[in-house]
VOPAGU-2260 file (C-alpha; in pm, 1 decimal, decimal comma):
REM VOPAGU-2260
SITE   aa  ch    i         X         Y         Z
SITE  UNK   A    0       0,0       0,0       0,0
SITE  UNK   A    1     116,4     357,8     -49,5
SITE  UNK   A    2     272,4     548,1     241,2
SITE  UNK   A    3       0,8     764,3     400,7
SITE  UNK   A    4     272,1     997,3     528,4
SITE  UNK   A    5     311,7    1113,2     168,0
SITE  UNK   A    6     -58,4    1175,3     116,8
SITE  UNK   A    7     -61,3    1526,4     261,2
SITE  UNK   A    8    -292,5    1426,4     545,5
SITE  UNK   A    9    -172,6    1619,7     851,7
SITE  UNK   A   10    -287,5    1341,3    1086,5
SITE  UNK   A   11     -52,7    1098,9     914,8
SITE  UNK   A   12     248,6    1318,3     998,1
SITE  UNK   A   13     229,8    1228,0    1367,6
SITE  UNK   A   14     228,7     908,1    1565,6
SITE  UNK   A   15    -114,8     759,1    1602,4
SITE  UNK   A   16    -282,1     846,0    1930,8
SITE  UNK   A   17    -326,7     553,9    2172,5
SITE  UNK   A   18    -693,9     484,2    2249,8
SITE  UNK   A   19    -643,1     565,8    2619,9
SITE  UNK   A   20    -459,6     812,3    2845,4
SITE  UNK   A   21    -143,5     607,3    2898,9
SITE  UNK   A   22     202,0     650,8    2746,9
SITE  UNK   A   23     363,2     374,8    2541,8
SITE  UNK   A   24     739,8     388,8    2481,9
SITE  UNK   A   25     835,2     252,0    2140,6
SITE  UNK   A   26    1090,7     -20,8    2201,0
SITE  UNK   A   27    1005,4    -230,1    1895,2
SITE  UNK   A   28     910,1    -154,2    1537,4
SITE  UNK   A   29     668,4    -321,3    1297,4
SITE  UNK   A   30     873,6    -479,4    1017,9
SITE  UNK   A   31     591,8    -620,9     808,5
SITE  UNK   A   32     211,8    -624,1     803,1
SITE  UNK   A   33       2,7    -856,8     589,8
SITE  UNK   A   34    -376,0    -898,6     558,1
SITE  UNK   A   35    -498,2   -1246,1     650,4
SITE  UNK   A   36    -841,2   -1401,1     683,9
SITE  UNK   A   37   -1021,8   -1210,7     961,4
SITE  UNK   A   38    -721,2   -1004,7    1055,2
SITE  UNK   A   39    -365,4    -881,4    1007,6
SITE  UNK   A   40     -37,6   -1063,8    1060,2
SITE  UNK   A   41     236,1    -838,5    1201,9
SITE  UNK   A   42     605,6    -919,4    1225,7
SITE  UNK   A   43     802,3    -719,2    1485,3
SITE  UNK   A   44    1171,4    -634,8    1473,9
SITE  UNK   A   45    1244,8    -873,1    1764,5
SITE  UNK   A   46    1100,6   -1166,8    1571,8
SITE  UNK   A   47     764,3   -1166,9    1746,7
SITE  UNK   A   48     481,2   -1256,8    1510,8
SITE  UNK   A   49     126,4   -1157,8    1605,4
SITE  UNK   A   50    -215,6   -1193,9    1453,0
SITE  UNK   A   51    -472,9    -922,2    1526,8
SITE  UNK   A   52    -841,0    -990,1    1467,1
SITE  UNK   A   53   -1038,8    -749,8    1248,3
SITE  UNK   A   54   -1289,5    -659,8    1519,8
SITE  UNK   A   55   -1013,8    -619,1    1781,0
SITE  UNK   A   56    -829,1    -377,4    1555,4
SITE  UNK   A   57   -1132,7    -187,6    1439,3
SITE  UNK   A   58   -1289,6    -125,0    1781,0
SITE  UNK   A   59    -954,5     -14,9    1925,3
SITE  UNK   A   60    -883,3     244,0    1658,0
SITE  UNK   A   61    -821,8     594,9    1790,0
SITE  UNK   A   62   -1004,7     799,4    1527,2
SITE  UNK   A   63   -1281,9    1033,5    1639,8
SITE  UNK   A   64   -1559,8     815,5    1500,8
SITE  UNK   A   65   -1437,5     521,9    1707,9
SITE  UNK   A   66   -1305,2     692,0    2021,4
SITE  UNK   A   67   -1467,3     988,0    2194,5
SITE  UNK   A   68   -1211,2    1271,8    2179,4
SITE  UNK   A   69   -1260,9    1370,8    2544,7
SITE  UNK   A   70   -1333,6    1048,9    2734,3
SITE  UNK   A   71   -1134,2     822,3    2500,6
SITE  UNK   A   72   -1396,6     559,4    2557,6
SITE  UNK   A   73   -1539,9     377,8    2258,2
SITE  UNK   A   74   -1806,8     564,0    2066,8
SITE  UNK   A   75   -1833,3     303,1    1793,3
SITE  UNK   A   76   -2019,3      -6,2    1907,6
SITE  UNK   A   77   -1923,2    -357,0    1804,4
SITE  UNK   A   78   -2261,4    -417,0    1643,1
SITE  UNK   A   79   -2210,4    -103,8    1430,8
SITE  UNK   A   80   -1946,3    -296,5    1236,5
SITE  UNK   A   81   -2046,8    -514,5     940,9
SITE  UNK   A   82   -2021,1    -884,9    1014,9
SITE  UNK   A   83   -1817,4    -934,3     697,1
SITE  UNK   A   84   -1561,2    -662,7     778,7
SITE  UNK   A   85   -1229,6    -731,1     604,3
SITE  UNK   A   86    -880,8    -583,2     586,4
SITE  UNK   A   87    -813,6    -465,1     231,2
SITE  UNK   A   88    -458,9    -340,7     285,9
SITE  UNK   A   89    -208,2    -329,8     573,3
SITE  UNK   A   90     123,8    -151,1     592,8
SITE  UNK   A   91     355,7      77,0     785,7
SITE  UNK   A   92     390,8     451,8     744,3
SITE  UNK   A   93     714,7     648,9     778,7
SITE  UNK   A   94     659,7     705,7    1151,7
SITE  UNK   A   95     612,2     336,6    1225,0
SITE  UNK   A   96     235,4     333,9    1264,9
SITE  UNK   A   97      48,2      26,3    1153,7
SITE  UNK   A   98    -198,8     143,0     887,7
SITE  UNK   A   99    -505,0     -64,2     799,6
SITE  UNK   A  100    -758,5       0,1     522,0
SITE  UNK   A  101   -1096,7    -159,6     566,9
SITE  UNK   A  102   -1352,1    -298,9     326,1
SITE  UNK   A  103   -1581,2     -15,7     440,2
SITE  UNK   A  104   -1337,5     238,8     293,3
SITE  UNK   A  105   -1219,3     358,5     636,6
SITE  UNK   A  106    -855,9     374,6     741,0
SITE  UNK   A  107    -712,4     316,9    1090,1
SITE  UNK   A  108    -367,1     387,3    1230,2
SITE  UNK   A  109    -213,5     224,4    1537,7
SITE  UNK   A  110      62,7     351,0    1765,8
SITE  UNK   A  111     342,3      86,1    1758,4
SITE  UNK   A  112     413,5     116,7    2133,0
SITE  UNK   A  113      47,2      61,6    2218,8
SITE  UNK   A  114      15,2    -224,9    1972,3
SITE  UNK   A  115     322,2    -405,1    2106,6
SITE  UNK   A  116     211,2    -359,0    2468,4
SITE  UNK   A  117    -108,0    -547,9    2382,5
SITE  UNK   A  118      58,9    -818,1    2176,6
SITE  UNK   A  119     157,6   -1082,1    2429,7
SITE  UNK   A  120    -172,0   -1165,6    2592,0
SITE  UNK   A  121     -20,2   -1096,8    2935,7
SITE  UNK   A  122     -45,6    -716,1    2928,7
SITE  UNK   A  123     300,1    -680,5    3085,4
SITE  UNK   A  124     264,4    -304,1    3046,3
SITE  UNK   A  125       2,0    -306,0    3323,0
SITE  UNK   A  126     148,7    -578,0    3547,1
SITE  UNK   A  127     185,1    -484,6    3912,3
SITE  UNK   A  128     508,2    -549,1    4105,2
SITE  UNK   A  129     558,7    -907,2    4222,9
SITE  UNK   A  130     447,5    -980,0    4576,7
SITE  UNK   A  131     704,8   -1088,8    4834,8
SITE  UNK   A  132     584,6   -1348,6    5083,6
SITE  UNK   A  133     728,2   -1328,1    5433,6
SITE  UNK   A  134     758,5   -1495,4    5770,5
SITE  UNK   A  135     892,6   -1377,1    6107,5
SITE  UNK   A  136    1216,0   -1263,2    5941,8
SITE  UNK   A  137    1032,3    -946,7    5832,5
SITE  UNK   A  138    1032,4    -838,5    6198,2
SITE  UNK   A  139    1366,5    -661,5    6152,2
SITE  UNK   A  140    1276,3    -509,1    5816,9
SITE  UNK   A  141     912,4    -409,7    5856,3
SITE  UNK   A  142     831,0    -141,9    5594,9
SITE  UNK   A  143     821,1     184,9    5789,1
SITE  UNK   A  144     798,0     537,4    5652,2
SITE  UNK   A  145     795,2     885,1    5802,0
SITE  UNK   A  146     430,8     976,5    5753,4
SITE  UNK   A  147     450,5    1356,0    5707,8
SITE  UNK   A  148     726,0    1315,1    5446,5
SITE  UNK   A  149     532,3    1048,6    5256,4
SITE  UNK   A  150     233,9    1280,7    5230,5
SITE  UNK   A  151     450,5    1558,9    5084,2
SITE  UNK   A  152     685,4    1360,9    4857,2
SITE  UNK   A  153     524,8    1188,1    4557,9
SITE  UNK   A  154     824,5     959,6    4513,6
SITE  UNK   A  155     809,4     839,7    4873,0
SITE  UNK   A  156     431,0     811,0    4849,1
SITE  UNK   A  157     489,3     574,1    4558,8
SITE  UNK   A  158     730,0     364,4    4767,1
SITE  UNK   A  159     471,2     342,2    5045,1
SITE  UNK   A  160     198,6     225,8    4807,8
SITE  UNK   A  161     436,5     -26,1    4652,9
SITE  UNK   A  162     519,0    -168,0    4997,5
SITE  UNK   A  163     146,1    -203,5    5067,0
SITE  UNK   A  164     119,5    -419,7    4756,2
SITE  UNK   A  165     451,5    -606,7    4762,7
SITE  UNK   A  166     465,6    -695,9    5133,8
SITE  UNK   A  167      96,2    -644,1    5197,1
SITE  UNK   A  168     157,8    -397,0    5478,4
SITE  UNK   A  169     340,5     -77,6    5571,4
SITE  UNK   A  170     349,8     163,6    5864,7
SITE  UNK   A  171     347,1     542,6    5849,2
SITE  UNK   A  172     511,0     687,3    6158,3
SITE  UNK   A  173     484,2    1028,1    6319,4
SITE  UNK   A  174     142,4    1132,1    6191,0
SITE  UNK   A  175     -62,7    1383,2    6390,8
SITE  UNK   A  176    -273,1    1231,0    6668,5
SITE  UNK   A  177    -597,7    1375,9    6536,5
SITE  UNK   A  178    -910,9    1160,3    6493,2
SITE  UNK   A  179    -966,5    1272,6    6133,6
SITE  UNK   A  180    -625,7    1147,3    6014,2
SITE  UNK   A  181    -779,9     803,5    5957,1
SITE  UNK   A  182   -1015,2     959,5    5704,5
SITE  UNK   A  183    -769,2    1191,3    5531,7
SITE  UNK   A  184    -464,4     966,0    5470,0
SITE  UNK   A  185    -630,6     648,6    5332,2
SITE  UNK   A  186    -851,4     872,5    5115,9
SITE  UNK   A  187    -534,1     959,2    4923,1
SITE  UNK   A  188    -572,2     612,4    4769,4
SITE  UNK   A  189    -947,1     610,1    4716,2
SITE  UNK   A  190   -1290,3     632,6    4877,0
SITE  UNK   A  191   -1342,7     479,3    5219,3
SITE  UNK   A  192   -1577,5     182,5    5237,4
SITE  UNK   A  193   -1858,7     202,8    5488,6
SITE  UNK   A  194   -1965,2    -108,3    5679,3
SITE  UNK   A  195   -2204,9    -182,3    5964,5
SITE  UNK   A  196   -1923,8     -48,6    6188,2
SITE  UNK   A  197   -1944,5     288,7    6012,0
SITE  UNK   A  198   -1723,7     482,9    5773,3
SITE  UNK   A  199   -1455,8     477,6    6042,3
SITE  UNK   A  200   -1453,2     273,5    6361,4
SITE  UNK   A  201   -1292,3     310,5    6701,9
SITE  UNK   A  202   -1110,6       6,5    6837,6
SITE  UNK   A  203   -1113,6      37,4    7214,9
SITE  UNK   A  204   -1258,7    -149,8    7507,5
SITE  UNK   A  205   -1616,7     -58,6    7593,2
SITE  UNK   A  206   -1889,9    -222,6    7799,9
SITE  UNK   A  207   -2146,0    -240,4    7516,0
SITE  UNK   A  208   -1909,6    -419,7    7274,1
SITE  UNK   A  209   -2068,9    -568,8    6963,9
SITE  UNK   A  210   -1740,5    -727,4    6851,7
SITE  UNK   A  211   -1451,3    -900,1    7024,6
SITE  UNK   A  212   -1235,8    -618,1    6885,1
SITE  UNK   A  213   -1408,8    -377,5    7124,3
SITE  UNK   A  214   -1302,0    -569,5    7435,3
SITE  UNK   A  215    -960,8    -607,0    7596,8
SITE  UNK   A  216    -931,4    -976,1    7512,5
SITE  UNK   A  217    -660,5   -1116,9    7289,9
SITE  UNK   A  218    -759,1   -1147,2    6923,2
SITE  UNK   A  219    -620,2   -1442,0    6726,0
SITE  UNK   A  220    -492,6   -1376,7    6377,0
SITE  UNK   A  221    -780,5   -1308,0    6141,1
SITE  UNK   A  222    -904,0   -1101,2    5848,0
SITE  UNK   A  223   -1190,9    -854,1    5879,8
SITE  UNK   A  224   -1545,4    -882,0    5745,5
SITE  UNK   A  225   -1509,6   -1242,8    5632,0
SITE  UNK   A  226   -1889,6   -1251,1    5649,9
SITE  UNK   A  227   -1922,8   -1029,9    5342,0
SITE  UNK   A  228   -1949,6   -1141,5    4982,6
SITE  UNK   A  229   -1667,8    -900,4    4900,9
SITE  UNK   A  230   -1417,3    -849,7    5181,3
SITE  UNK   A  231   -1260,1    -503,6    5205,7
SITE  UNK   A  232    -926,6    -506,8    5028,3
SITE  UNK   A  233    -729,3    -273,0    5255,1
SITE  UNK   A  234    -753,2    -187,7    5622,2
SITE  UNK   A  235    -592,7     105,5    5802,4
SITE  UNK   A  236    -548,7     144,0    6178,1
SITE  UNK   A  237    -428,9     475,3    6322,5
SITE  UNK   A  238    -295,2     460,8    6678,2
SITE  UNK   A  239    -412,8     755,9    6888,4
SITE  UNK   A  240    -338,5     614,8    7234,6
SITE  UNK   A  241    -157,9     302,1    7350,8
SITE  UNK   A  242     -75,9     329,1    7720,5
SITE  UNK   A  243    -235,5       4,2    7839,2
SITE  UNK   A  244     -21,9    -288,8    7940,9
SITE  UNK   A  245     -22,4    -544,6    7658,5
SITE  UNK   A  246    -205,2    -504,1    7328,5
SITE  UNK   A  247      88,6    -561,0    7091,4
SITE  UNK   A  248     -24,2    -611,2    6729,6
SITE  UNK   A  249      24,5    -950,2    6561,8
SITE  UNK   A  250      70,0    -985,5    6185,2
SITE  UNK   A  251     120,5   -1278,5    5947,6
SITE  UNK   A  252     126,9   -1323,4    5571,6
SITE  UNK   A  253    -176,2   -1534,3    5478,6
SITE  UNK   A  254     -31,0   -1604,5    5134,3
SITE  UNK   A  255     290,0   -1733,8    5292,2
SITE  UNK   A  256      86,5   -1953,5    5528,6
SITE  UNK   A  257    -116,2   -2086,5    5234,7
SITE  UNK   A  258     198,9   -2177,9    5044,9
SITE  UNK   A  259     343,1   -2339,2    5358,1
SITE  UNK   A  260      29,7   -2552,6    5394,9
SITE  UNK   A  261      35,6   -2649,9    5027,6
SITE  UNK   A  262     392,9   -2777,5    5068,9
SITE  UNK   A  263     362,2   -2947,4    5408,4
SITE  UNK   A  264       2,2   -3076,6    5416,7
SITE  UNK   A  265    -125,4   -3074,3    5057,8
SITE  UNK   A  266    -438,5   -3275,7    5141,4
SITE  UNK   A  267    -543,3   -3026,2    5409,4
SITE  UNK   A  268    -453,7   -2730,8    5187,3
SITE  UNK   A  269    -671,2   -2878,9    4911,5
SITE  UNK   A  270    -959,0   -2904,9    5158,4
SITE  UNK   A  271    -925,9   -2538,4    5250,6
SITE  UNK   A  272    -948,8   -2440,9    4884,1
SITE  UNK   A  273   -1254,7   -2657,4    4811,6
SITE  UNK   A  274   -1472,1   -2712,1    5118,5
SITE  UNK   A  275   -1705,9   -2416,0    5173,5
SITE  UNK   A  276   -1708,9   -2249,2    5513,5
SITE  UNK   A  277   -2002,6   -2037,3    5627,3
SITE  UNK   A  278   -1867,3   -1717,1    5783,0
SITE  UNK   A  279   -2135,1   -1554,6    5998,9
SITE  UNK   A  280   -2143,9   -1265,7    6243,3
SITE  UNK   A  281   -2326,8   -1271,5    6574,0
SITE  UNK   A  282   -2496,2    -939,1    6634,1
SITE  UNK   A  283   -2820,9    -806,3    6769,7
SITE  UNK   A  284   -2909,3    -597,9    6464,3
SITE  UNK   A  285   -2733,7    -757,9    6166,1
SITE  UNK   A  286   -2697,3   -1107,2    6024,0
SITE  UNK   A  287   -2420,7   -1107,5    5763,9
SITE  UNK   A  288   -2302,1   -1442,3    5633,1
SITE  UNK   A  289   -2116,4   -1573,2    5331,3
SITE  UNK   A  290   -2018,4   -1925,3    5232,6
SITE  UNK   A  291   -1693,5   -1987,9    5048,3
SITE  UNK   A  292   -1369,8   -2185,0    5088,1
SITE  UNK   A  293   -1120,0   -2027,4    5325,2
SITE  UNK   A  294    -848,4   -1999,4    5059,8
SITE  UNK   A  295    -922,0   -1887,5    4703,4
SITE  UNK   A  296    -680,4   -1952,7    4419,0
SITE  UNK   A  297    -654,5   -1779,0    4082,4
SITE  UNK   A  298    -649,6   -1957,9    3747,2
SITE  UNK   A  299    -274,5   -2015,7    3778,7
SITE  UNK   A  300    -317,6   -2183,3    4116,7
SITE  UNK   A  301    -171,3   -1890,0    4311,4
SITE  UNK   A  302    -332,3   -1763,7    4629,9
SITE  UNK   A  303    -568,1   -1475,5    4555,8
SITE  UNK   A  304    -756,7   -1434,7    4883,4
SITE  UNK   A  305    -771,8   -1576,2    5234,0
SITE  UNK   A  306   -1077,2   -1553,2    5460,6
SITE  UNK   A  307    -945,2   -1618,3    5805,7
SITE  UNK   A  308   -1168,8   -1611,8    6109,6
SITE  UNK   A  309   -1116,9   -1836,6    6411,4
SITE  UNK   A  310   -1444,4   -1718,3    6565,6
SITE  UNK   A  311   -1687,4   -1583,5    6302,1
SITE  UNK   A  312   -1787,3   -1918,6    6158,1
SITE  UNK   A  313   -2135,6   -2069,7    6162,5
SITE  UNK   A  314   -2173,8   -2430,2    6278,0
SITE  UNK   A  315   -2049,8   -2666,0    6007,3
SITE  UNK   A  316   -2327,2   -2843,1    5817,3
SITE  UNK   A  317   -2147,8   -3112,5    5617,7
SITE  UNK   A  318   -2132,0   -3492,3    5604,5
SITE  UNK   A  319   -1939,7   -3633,9    5902,4
SITE  UNK   A  320   -1626,5   -3732,2    5706,7
SITE  UNK   A  321   -1604,8   -3395,2    5535,3
SITE  UNK   A  322   -1658,8   -3219,9    5867,7
SITE  UNK   A  323   -1368,8   -3413,4    6017,5
SITE  UNK   A  324   -1143,6   -3323,2    5723,4
SITE  UNK   A  325   -1236,6   -2956,6    5744,3
SITE  UNK   A  326   -1160,2   -2940,8    6116,7
SITE  UNK   A  327    -820,5   -3102,7    6063,3
SITE  UNK   A  328    -748,4   -2845,8    5793,6
SITE  UNK   A  329    -866,2   -2552,4    6007,2
SITE  UNK   A  330    -652,9   -2663,3    6301,9
SITE  UNK   A  331    -347,6   -2697,2    6076,0
SITE  UNK   A  332    -406,3   -2352,1    5927,4
SITE  UNK   A  333    -457,5   -2175,4    6260,8
SITE  UNK   A  334    -154,6   -2350,9    6411,5
SITE  UNK   A  335      64,1   -2251,8    6115,8
SITE  UNK   A  336     -38,5   -1887,8    6143,4
SITE  UNK   A  337      18,3   -1881,7    6520,0
SITE  UNK   A  338     365,7   -2035,3    6496,2
SITE  UNK   A  339     618,8   -1773,5    6623,5
SITE  UNK   A  340     843,6   -1826,4    6319,2
SITE  UNK   A  341     555,0   -1738,8    6086,7
SITE  UNK   A  342     430,9   -1415,7    6244,5
SITE  UNK   A  343     561,0   -1086,7    6375,8
SITE  UNK   A  344     451,5    -863,2    6657,8
SITE  UNK   A  345     485,6    -488,0    6686,0
SITE  UNK   A  346     362,2    -229,1    6929,0
SITE  UNK   A  347     197,8      61,6    6751,9
SITE  UNK   A  348     301,0     399,3    6886,9
SITE  UNK   A  349      67,6     700,0    6899,8
SITE  UNK   A  350      86,7     857,5    6553,3
SITE  UNK   A  351     153,8     526,7    6373,6
SITE  UNK   A  352     -80,1     427,7    6091,7
SITE  UNK   A  353     -71,6      60,6    5994,2
SITE  UNK   A  354    -205,9     -23,2    5649,4
SITE  UNK   A  355    -242,5    -379,1    5520,3
SITE  UNK   A  356    -409,3    -597,0    5260,6
SITE  UNK   A  357    -709,6    -741,6    5440,9
SITE  UNK   A  358    -749,7   -1026,0    5191,7
SITE  UNK   A  359    -389,2   -1135,3    5245,3
SITE  UNK   A  360    -247,1   -1016,0    5577,8
SITE  UNK   A  361    -375,8   -1168,2    5901,8
SITE  UNK   A  362    -386,1    -937,9    6200,0
SITE  UNK   A  363    -455,7    -978,9    6569,0
SITE  UNK   A  364    -339,8    -854,9    6905,4
SITE  UNK   A  365    -231,2    -967,0    7247,1
SITE  UNK   A  366    -472,4    -909,4    7529,9
SITE  UNK   A  367    -436,6    -587,4    7726,2
SITE  UNK   A  368    -535,2    -454,7    8067,4
SITE  UNK   A  369    -771,6    -164,0    8011,3
SITE  UNK   A  370    -728,8     -57,0    8374,4
SITE  UNK   A  371    -362,3      31,0    8314,0
SITE  UNK   A  372    -422,2     293,8    8047,3
SITE  UNK   A  373    -605,7     382,3    7728,8
SITE  UNK   A  374    -569,4     192,5    7400,6
SITE  UNK   A  375    -740,8     363,4    7106,9
SITE  UNK   A  376    -704,4     279,2    6740,0
SITE  UNK   A  377    -921,7     431,4    6467,6
SITE  UNK   A  378    -977,4     220,6    6160,0
SITE  UNK   A  379   -1125,9     227,5    5811,1
SITE  UNK   A  380   -1140,7      22,5    5492,5
SITE  UNK   A  381   -1044,7     104,6    5133,6
SITE  UNK   A  382   -1076,6    -128,7    4836,4
SITE  UNK   A  383    -767,0    -306,1    4708,4
SITE  UNK   A  384    -830,1    -200,0    4348,8
SITE  UNK   A  385    -778,4     162,8    4454,3
SITE  UNK   A  386    -421,4      71,4    4546,5
SITE  UNK   A  387    -377,6    -117,6    4218,9
SITE  UNK   A  388    -500,1     184,7    4025,2
SITE  UNK   A  389    -264,0     417,5    4209,7
SITE  UNK   A  390      33,0     190,3    4138,6
SITE  UNK   A  391     -52,0     187,0    3767,4
SITE  UNK   A  392     -90,3     565,4    3767,7
SITE  UNK   A  393     252,6     604,6    3928,3
SITE  UNK   A  394     406,0     392,1    3653,1
SITE  UNK   A  395     208,3     582,0    3387,4
SITE  UNK   A  396     347,7     911,1    3517,6
SITE  UNK   A  397     700,6     771,3    3505,0
SITE  UNK   A  398     651,3     658,6    3145,8
SITE  UNK   A  399     510,7     995,3    3043,8
SITE  UNK   A  400     803,5    1178,1    3202,2
SITE  UNK   A  401    1048,2     945,9    3026,8
SITE  UNK   A  402     871,8    1004,2    2695,7
SITE  UNK   A  403     885,3    1379,7    2743,8
SITE  UNK   A  404    1254,3    1362,6    2832,1
SITE  UNK   A  405    1328,4    1157,8    2520,7
SITE  UNK   A  406    1111,4    1376,1    2294,4
SITE  UNK   A  407     876,3    1086,2    2224,4
SITE  UNK   A  408     555,4    1267,2    2319,7
SITE  UNK   A  409     412,8    1529,8    2084,8
């Protein structure tokens, strides 16, 4: 096909616009493009060969008829395209764009960086950092950050958010001891999630407790709101007072415990991933319950979520043999989490804000004596996907800055 860059069309003199707001560095070039049945075959300069379907290409074009110029969401609907849509010609213009001419007479151009980023099926461009599983050895290297600096320095804020994802937890130290801090700091990631405990909740001993958390008793390792269809992804606890004797916080990596169980007691691990458990709260005014296995795996067999509650479980209603297997598995899981070499303990200081992944990290506390002083933590929940979005936005900003520095962005 002829080179559109020679056609006099001003649009063809620039790189095609990606159909989103991200930046896509061009690390590889299209060497050849050939129409095939129902698509285009593209050969890249690193030897990668890809086939792109006609509908995939057409609905991801960045022209104004296909993509709204302000929202960059699709304006053209899939059913607007003819069922017999074909590629008439395919080629590369002088700037490296893939150019496709359609049987409808339209022409589409594709940014090579965007096209390559979507070529592997794994979307590596959007992959989050790898998680690091941990045991008690993290005690000496617990991710800690100076809170006021994190809130003023975007680079350090990015490191804090990365620690929340990679290790599943991080502590901000030295924050003001004001009650509204628990609302302001987590909101930097995304909206707070309200529950039956409110938008924020106060963890301290009180005579009218409607949860074990609001007593001075020890709390075994657990995750919060296991009784909900969709557990909150992140939890934050801001320490305002901690003068009572006892009350140290306990933390363990549920994903590490799951992997440990899979390696040491595979039969019991398998039971925890398959036998449903009914998680149920006991309250005067609510009756939340949800039935699901305690450990959920993704399609690759990796741990995706743990629901861990030693006390918010309804009576088991299963055949006798399956009940016996489940109890063996539960005992093994709780024992593994409680093992000193698998967990850490830390005493939160006034001004500390502990953030953690509630669907991964198990938390608890030692008992404390409320008569020896006050212990007051304020807590809230934020969804995990808000953290994921922020991490992707941090990487997007880095890519944009790199593109500007290299002159790759118009």
